[in-house]
N, C-alpha and C positions, 0 to 999 in steps of 0.2 A: 327434516334434512338430516341425511345419515352420514354424511363426511364432511370434514372441515380441513382444508389444506395448511397445515401449520407450518411447512416451510416455506410457502409462499407469504404467509403472515409475517414470518420473523424476517424474510428479507424486506417486505414493505416496512416494519418497524425500524430495521436499521437503516434503510435509505431515508425514513421520515427523520430519524434523530441527525444524521449527516446533513440533510438539508437544512434543519433548524439552526444547527450549530454553524455552517458556512453562511446562513444569512445573516445571524446574530453577528458573526464576525465582519461581514460586509457593512451592517450597519455601526460598527463599532471599530473601524480601521485602527486607531490608536493603541488599542490592547487586545490581546489574545485571550481567546475563550479558554477559561481554564477548567470549568466543569459543565457537565449538562445532565439534567435530570428527568427521568419520567416519574410523576407524582399525581396526586390525585387518583389514586386507582381505585376504581369501583367495580367489584365484582361479588355483588351480593343481591339478594331479592331477585335472583332469576334474570338481572341484567347487568350487561358487561358496558361499560363507557369507555371510550378511547381516553388514554392517559393524556394529562397535560405535559409539556415539555418545555423546561426553563434553562438558560444559559447564564452563566456568571463570568466575569472577565478576571484579568490580572489585576485591575485597578479595582476591584472591589473593596469595600471598607475593612472588611474582616479577613485578615491574613488566612484564615482557614475557611474556605468556602460551606464546607458541610456544617460548620457551627450555626448555619442560619438556613433556615426552612426554603427549599425552592420556590414557593409562593411569594419571598421577598428577595428574589434574585433580580438583578437588573434587567433580564429579558425573557420575556414570556411569548411563547411561540402561539399564532391565532390556531385555534381549533381546525383540524382538517378535516373536510368533507368526505374526502377517502377514508381516513381513520374511522369516521363516525359509521360509514359504511360497513368496514370491517367489523366495528363493536356490534352492528345490527346483526351481520350475519353468524358471528360467534354466539350472540344471544339465542338467536334462533336455533343453533346446533346444540347448545346446552339444554335447551328445553324440548327438544325432539326426544321421541320415545327411545329409551335403552341408555340415555345418558346420565351417569351420576354426576351432580353439580359440582360436588368438592373435586371431583376426578379431572373435570373440564376446567375448573379454576386453578388447579395445581399446576396443569400443562399451561395455562395461560401465564402465571407467574414465572415458568420455566422459561417459557418463550420470551418474556420480557428481559430476564437476565441475559439469555444468550445474544440478544439484540443489543443489549448495552455493551456488552463484552466485544460484539464484532465492531459495533460504531466505534468504541475507544480505539481499536487496532487501525481501522480504516482511517481516522482523523488524525491519528498520531502520525501514519505512514504518509498521509496526504501533507502535511505540514500545517502550519498555520494556526496551531493552537499551543498551549503552555506545554512546558516539558512534562508538567506532574498530571496534564489533563486525563480525565476519565470520566465516564459515563456511568450513572448507576440509576436503578429503580428505588425509590422510598415508600415503602408503606408504613402500615400502623403497627408494625410489629417491633420488637425490640431490636431493629437493625439488621435482621437476619438477611432480609430481601437484599438491602445496601449490599453486606458483606458478600453474598454471593456474586455479586458484580465485579468485586475486585481481585486483583493479584495477591499472591500472599504477602509481596512486600508491602503493597498498598493498605491490604488489610492490616498488617501489624502496626503501620504508623497512624492509622485514622482510627481503628477500632481495635485497640489492643485486648480490651476485655473479651470480645468475642474472638479474636485470634487465638487468645490463650484457651478458650473453650473449646475451639476447633482442634486444637492440638491434642488437648486432653481426652476429646472424643475418639481421634483419631488413634491414639495409642489404646483406647479401650477397645476399639474394633479389632485390633491385631492380637488380643488374648484369646485363648481358648474360651469356649462357653462357660464352663464352671468358674476359671478364674475371673471373668469377665463379669458375671453374675454376682461372685463375693465382692468385688470392688463397687460395684453399683449399688449394692445393699449397704455399703460401708459410706458411700456418698449419702444415701437417703438417711442413714442413722445419723449423719454430721450435717444435717441439712441447715443448720442456723449459721454455719459460716460458710456454706457454697453460694455461689453465684446463681441467682434464681434461673437464668438462662440455662447454665450447665445442670442445675436439678431437674428442670424440665427436660432437657434432652436426654439425661441420664435416665429418667423414667421412660421415655418413649424407647430408648434401647433395650431398656429392661422388658418391656412390652413385646417388642420384636422376637425376644428369646422365646416366645411362645409359653408352653405349659412351665418350664422350668421358670420362666420369669413372674408368671402369675403365682406359681408355689410360693416364689420368695417373697411377694409383696403380701401374700396370705400369712406367711409365717409373722412379718413385721405386724401387721393389723390383729394377730391372733396374741400378741404379747400381753400378759397380765403381770402387775396392774396395768391397766391403760394409760398411756402417755397422752392426756388430753390435749396438750400442744402438738405433739408430732402427729397424731392420728389422723387429723383432717389434711396433712401434707401428703401422708402416705397413701391416704384414700384418693386426692388428686391423681396420683401415678395409677392407682387401680382403675379409675374412670377412663385411662388413655388405652387400656389393653384390648388390642383388636378382638381377640377371641378368649373370653373369660372362662378359665377352667373350674370345675365343681368346687375344689378347696377354697377358692377366693369367694365365691358365692355363699358357701356355708359360712364362712367367717363374718360375713357381712350381715346375713342373717341371725348369727348368735348374737353379734354385737347389738342389732337392734332391739333384740329380745331380752336382753341381760340389764335388767332394772338397776343393777350395781354400779353400772360405768355412768360417766358424767352424763349428763342430759344431752348437751351439744354433740358429744360423740354419736350416741344413739341417733340423733337427728341427721348427723353426717352419713351414718351408714345408711339410712333411709334414702337421702338424697343420692348415694351412689347406686344402690339397688333400682331404684326408679330410672336414673340415667343408664343404667345397664340393660334395662328391659324387664324389670320385674315389679313394676308399679302395680298390675294387677294383684301379684301374689302378696304385695305388701298392704292391700287395701285394709284387711282387720287391725293389722299393728299400727296404723295410723291413729287410730282411736285412742292410743296411748299417749300420743303426742298432741300439745296444745294446737289449736286450729292454725294460729298463724304460722307454726313450723310445717305443719301439714301441708298447708297452703304453697309454703316455699317448697316442699319436695314435689310437689304435682307441678308448680309452675316451670320448675327446672326442665321438665320433661317436654312441655309444652310452650312456655313461652321466654325461652332463653334466644339468645342469639345465634345459636348453633344448636344442632341436635346430633343425635346417635341414632343411624338406622332409619328405617321408611317411617313415615307417618302411621299411627295406629291409635284409633280412638276406643278400641275395646278395653284397655286396661283403665280408661279415664271413665268408661261408663260403669265399671265394676266399683271405683271408688265412688261415684255419684249414687249408686243404687245403695251403697252400705251408709256413706255419711252424705246424704242430700244437703244437708246445712252449708257444706262447703262451696256449693254449686254459685251461690249468687256473690261469695267474696271473691272468688276465682274470676267469675265475669267481670267484676267490677276492675281487675288488673289487667284485661285484655286490650290491647290498643289497635288501632284500625291502621297504624302507620309504621309499626314494629313486629318483625316476624322474622323467624330462622329462615335459612336458605332452603329452598324448596326443589326437589327432584321432581322431574317430570311425571313420575310413576305416581307421585305424591299427590297429582290433580285428580287422578280417579278416585283416590282415598277420600279426599275432600268433597268432589261431587257426589260421591254415595254418602256422605253425611250430612248433607243439606237436609235431608229428612229426618235428622236425629230429634227425638223429643227433648233433648236437652238444650238450651238455648246457647250456652257456653260452644258447645260441638258446633251447632249450625253457624254462629258466628265467627268462631275460629276457623271453620272450613271455610267461609266466605272470604274471610282475610287471606288465606293461603291462595285461595285462586285469584284474587285481586292483585296480590303482590307477585304474580308470577308472570314474568313477560314472556310468553310462549306464542 
């Protein structure tokens, strides 16, 4: 399946929300719908499920409906068969050749946001809802998806911390690149007093600056003496860089090889290098780390909830060839029910790995294929 009609899907979502709110209002004529939500959003393991829809009314026990999870609201819509069919079609599209799962799911969430906004406008114009009525998608993030569904006024009232974060990021985006880099570095230096969401967004913005951003993070990580408390925070930012420049990689290797820095900093450097695609290159250095720490480094690349880049077992083979004693311990961590999101292109890699001499690789590849709903 090579195409998916996002516009028609968005219209279906909008109509479905409106239908559910109208139905909830008809069943509760003595009170006006005050809010509607898309929740229970499943878009992982190569499987998309249609979201649940909930509605709450003016006479809800809590004066602020969003203080209660939509799963506990007064009215829950029945699952739509048409919605399930749309989810099945989207799952098939995401699993088709040439599609990147993360890009498909990003657009899926964008579509949910647009449908919520459109439904809010349509139902407000239609009447029959409370004056402050709104529709929002509720995810597992720090309120970001919810915030994207709101107007600036609604956002300032309901999610003031995220509203302040948005204003700060908007101001930073207007600055020239050099000034922006300087202020972003300042936020990272003062990370203890920053909103974690702003810090993460600032790190992502620094990464978007390309080589200057990568160089700025490298300069932070290269500071001596090493700040053992700040270093992992800055390494988290390094892990977000889309294209990593040589100076940053060099600093990570230097830190891993420096026996004079705290042990946990060296372990964190190894973790970043493995995440950024250098697991094979650090295989010799893993011998200098305790076995459990080395296992954590390897597991981050293959057993995390997320992944970076395409599936590749060749670095893991280099590690096992050099340190075969790690194999059984890593195999014990493998779960048949937990796997990072998989792109369609990863299936061919997993299929080829079924003949690997290493049981972990064979079983990991099997789990990849079993969790890929294509």
